[in-house]
N, C-alpha and C positions, 0 to 999 in steps of 0.2 A: 644767573649767567651774566657774562660781561655785557651782552647785548641788552638785557633787561636794565642793568645798571646805567649803561650809557643812554638808553632811551629815557630813563627817569631824569637824567641830568641834561637833557636837551642836546645831546650829541647824536642826533638821529642818523646822520650819514654814517658815523662810525658804528652805531648800533645795527643799522641795516647790514653793513659790511660783516659784522660779527655773526648775525643771524644767517646770512647767506653762506658764510664759511661753515657754520654749524650744520646747515642743511646739506651742503656738499659732503661733509664728513659723515653725517648720519646716513645719507643715501648710499654712500660707498660702503660703510661698515655694516649697516643694518638692513639695507634694501629700501626701495623707494616707497614702500607702503607700511613701514614700521610706525607703530602708534605714536612714538615719541616725536615723530616729525610733525604731527598735527599741532602740538603745543608750540613748537618753534614757528611753524607757519602762521599760527594765530598771533603770536607776539610780533612777528614781522608785519603782518597785516595791520595790527594796531598802530604800528609806527607809520605805515603808509597812510592810514586813516588820519592820524594826527597831522600829517603833512598835506592833507587834502588830495592825495594821489589815489583816487577812488578805484581806478581800474587795477592798479597794482594790489590794493587792499582786497578787492574782489577776487583776484586771481589766487591770492594766498588763502583766503577764507574758503573758496571753492575747493582748492586742493586739500585743505585740512578736513573739510566736510566729507570729501570722498574717502579719505583715510578712516575717519570716524565711522562712516557707514559700512565700509568694507570690513573693518575690524569689529563691527557690531558693538561700538562704544555704548556706554549707558545712554539711555534716551535723553536724560537731562542735559548731558554734554552736547548731544546733537541738537536739541532744541535751542540751547544757548547760542551755538554757532549759527544755526539757521536764523535766529532772531537778529543777531548781529549782522549777518549777511543781508537780511531784508532791510535793515536800517541803512546800510551802505548803498544798496540798490535805490532806495528812496532818495537818499541824499544826492545821488548821481542821476536822478530823474529817470531811472529804469523801473517805472512803476509796475509794469506787468510782472517783472521778476520779483519785485518787492512783495507783491500780493501773493505770488506762488510760495515764496519762502515763509511769509507770515501765516498763510493757511496751513502749511506743513508744520510749522511751529505750534500752531493752535491745536492741531490734532494730537501731536505728541504731548502737549501740556494737559489736554483733556485726559489722555490715557494715564499720565503720571499723577495728576493732582485733582482730577474731577472737573466737571463742567462749571462749577460755581466757585472757582478759585481766582484770586486777584491776578495771578500770572496770566490766566486766560483773559481777564478783563483788560489787562495792559495790551495784550496782543490784539484783541478786538478793537481797542481804541486806535492802535497803530494802523490796522486795516481800514478803520473809518477815516483816518487822516488821508491815507493814500487814495481811497475811493473818492473822497471829497476833492482832492487835488485834481483827479481825473475827470471831475464833473459827474461822477456816478453817485448822485445824491441819494437815491433810494437805497443803494447798498451802504452808503455811509451812515444813513439813519438807522438801518438795520444793525450795523456794527455798534454804533453808539448806544442804541437801545439795549442791546445785550450787555454792553459794558455797564450801563447805568443799573440794570437789574442786578448784576453781580455785586457792584459796589454798594448798592443799597442794602443788599442782604448781608454783606460781609462787614460793612463799615457804619451802617445806619444812615438815615436820611439827612442828617445835619453835618456829615463829614465834608471837608473841603474838596475831596476828590469827586464826591457826588455832584457838587456845584460845578466842578470843571467839566464833567460829562454833560450836564445840562447846558452849559455854555457852548460846548462844541456842537450839540444838537441844535441850539439856537442859531448858530452861525450857518449851519447847513440849511435850516428852514428859511433863513433870510435869503440865502443864495437861490433857493427854490422859489422865492416870492411868496412864501406862506406867511 
């Protein structure tokens, strides 16, 4: 689409304008809950995110997520949108919302890929970060421990991502005074 191209060329104002026109057209011609609106909303949200306009990005992602859930989109798409939304909530210091989205993402990813998957480890790591920021150190350690278990089983003890998880746990233990 023209919006995507303009977004890639750093013409974000023009790109957002194109996406908004596309959204108006799609809503008029297909209805306000047509599945193709979700992709356009996500693209628009990405541009707002690139511009650090978090509330606008959140609005677009929430609207896209509503459509994906209502249309019973595949769970992988919903998990991806939830994970992105959680990241934006975290970046905008809306930590409780971030946790809620990460937890929902984690449940979907467990259903899709099993409990011992690297996607689950990434989500648990992100939950650990948010809990650590909130000063919820016991929860952060729980998340990092689960991340570490998965990474060790999937990647081996000597993988750099295992070291990253150990480092994150060390930071939290330091904050706890251990």
